N, C-alpha and C positions, 0 to 999 in steps of 0.2 A: 546511599548514593545523595550526592548533593542536589539542591533544587534543580528541577529540569529547565534546561534553556533549549527550547525546541525550535525546530524547523519543520514545517509542513512539505512533506514530499509528495508531488502529485505525480503518480506513476501512469503514464502511457495511457491518458485518457483520449485515445485515437479512434478515428472513424472504424478502423478494422474491428473494434469491439461493438460496434453498433450495426454494422452491415457485414454480411458474408459468414464464413465458417467459424469465425472466433466470437460471435455474438455472446455477449454475457447473459447467462441464463438465471443466476440467482446470486444475490437479491435481483429483483427487477432492475434492469440497466437504467431506466429512467429514474428510478428511486435512488439508486446510488449516486447518479450524476447530480441529482438535486442536492443530496448530501455533501458530495465533493465540493460543489459551489459554496454551499453553506460553510463548510470547513475553511475554505479560503477567505471567506468574508469575516469569520471569526479571527482568523490569523492576522488579517489586515488591521482588524479592530484592536488588537493586542500586540501589534508590532512583532509578530511572529514571522520570520521569514519564510517566504514560499518558494520552493524549488519546482520547476516544471520540467519533467522527464518525458523524452519522446524516443521510441525505438526506432531505429532504422536498419534496413537490410540493403544489400547490395542489389543492382539491377539484376533481373531475372529470378529473384526470390518470389515466393508466392504471396508474401504479405510484407507490409511495411517498407515498401520500396520508396525511398524519399522522393517526394514531389507528386506521388500518386494521391488519389483521393483518400485511400485507407490510411495513409500515413499522416494525413492531417490531424491535428488536435480537433476535438470536438467543437463546434462553434460556440458553445456556452463557455468552455475552457478558454478558447482564443479569445474570448470577450474580456476575461478577466485575468489573463496571463501576460499582459504587456507590461511596459514599464521598464524598471530596473530589476525584476526578478532574475534569479539565477536559472538558466536553461542547461539542461544536460541532454546530450544525444548519446544513447547507449546502443551496443550490439549485443549484449549478453542479458541473462535474466536478471542479475543484481544491479542496482542502480550505482553500485560502487565500482563493478568490474570494468576496467578500461577506460574509466572517467576520473575527473578531478574532484569529485563530491567530497570525498573524505578529507582532503586537503582544504578545501573550501569550508567545511563545516568546522575543522579544527582552527583555521584562521578567524572564523566569526564566533569562537567560543561557545559552540553548540554542542551539548552532549546527548541529545535526545531527539530521534527522528520520529515523526508522526507519518505513517504511511496510508495514503488513500490512492484509489485507482485500481488499475488491473495488471495481471490476474491473481487472485488470492492463490490459485495453484501454481503459479509460476514466478512472475517477477516480484510479487509482495513477499512470497514466502523465501525466495533466494535473497532479498535485500535484508530482511529481518535476521536470517541466519548469518549473513556476512557482517552485519552490523555488530553482532556479538564480538567477532574476532577482532573488529577494529576498535572496539571499546566504546561504542555507542549504545545507549539504550534505545529501544525501539517501541513503538507504539502503533496499532492498526485499529482502524476504525471499521467495525464489522459491518456497518450499513452503508458505508462508502468505499466499498470495495466489492469484488465479484468473481464468480467462477463459472466455468463451462462444463457441460456433459464431457466425459471422457469414456472411451472405450478402446481397448487395444489387446494384444496378445496376453495381457496379465488379467483381464477382466474389464468390468465397466463399473461406473459410479455417476450417479446424478449430480448435477452442479449444487443442489441443496445440501446433500449429505457430504459432498466434498468440501464445500466452504464451511459448513458447520463443523465438521471434524477437523478441519485445519485452524478454526478459530480455537478449538480446545487444545489442539497440539501447540500452537503459538503462545497461548496462555500459560502453558505448563512450563515454559523456559524462555522462548525466544523474544515475546513481545507482549506488552500489556494490551488486552483486548477491551475495547469500549465502543459504544454507540457514539454518534456524532454529538448528540445531547450531553452525555456523560463527559466526553473529552472538552465540550464547550465550557462545562462548569469547572473542570481541573484547569484548563487554560486560563479562564477568567481568574482563578484564585492563585494561579502559579503552582499548583500542586501536582504530585505525582498521581498517576493512575495505579490502582492496586493489580498486582501481578502475583500468580502462583508460583511454584517452583515444581520440579519433577517429583521430588519426595512427596510433597503433600499431595499433588495430583494423583500419584500412584496410589497412595493410601485412600483417598477419597475414591478413586476408580475401583479399587478392590471392594471397598464398602458398597458402592453402587451396583457392582456386579453381583455381589452376594445377596442384595436384597430383593 
């Protein structure tokens, strides 16, 4: 891969994830929020473009209805999201589906997206997976994202187990996983983040299971 030309993609840091049924549970949402703001500040310091994404649903939907309090960006993101930043409104999980983001990234010679925001188990995952097919490298900051508890007909999983499992999954193929501090070092140096692959992860997984 050539040297990373990054854009920081701030995914759906909206009030729905701080109030109501979609509250982020792990990592603690206020900690994640602080790291998201920190990542934006690092991006600005190194002239990395910042894309602000906002999910919206039609009237009558239970969440994310445009104009409602839950649809609004968190005030700390609103405070740093103004100016000439690229803003994207989406209706699907992936930041690419039904938006012009892929075209905008290509027009701006960007080859790597850094994902922060919510949720690990939905929009972040979908965006990293679709990035592969579109030819973009993906990164995700483990302490600047977050998951929720889930339970349905297939079973149940805690937010912590879900988030940590998805970090391992993403690192095995779809995205380089790093903390905000590790990403800051890489962004400052203009360097790639280390990422495993499926074969190496499978071999190491077999060894770990046998030990």
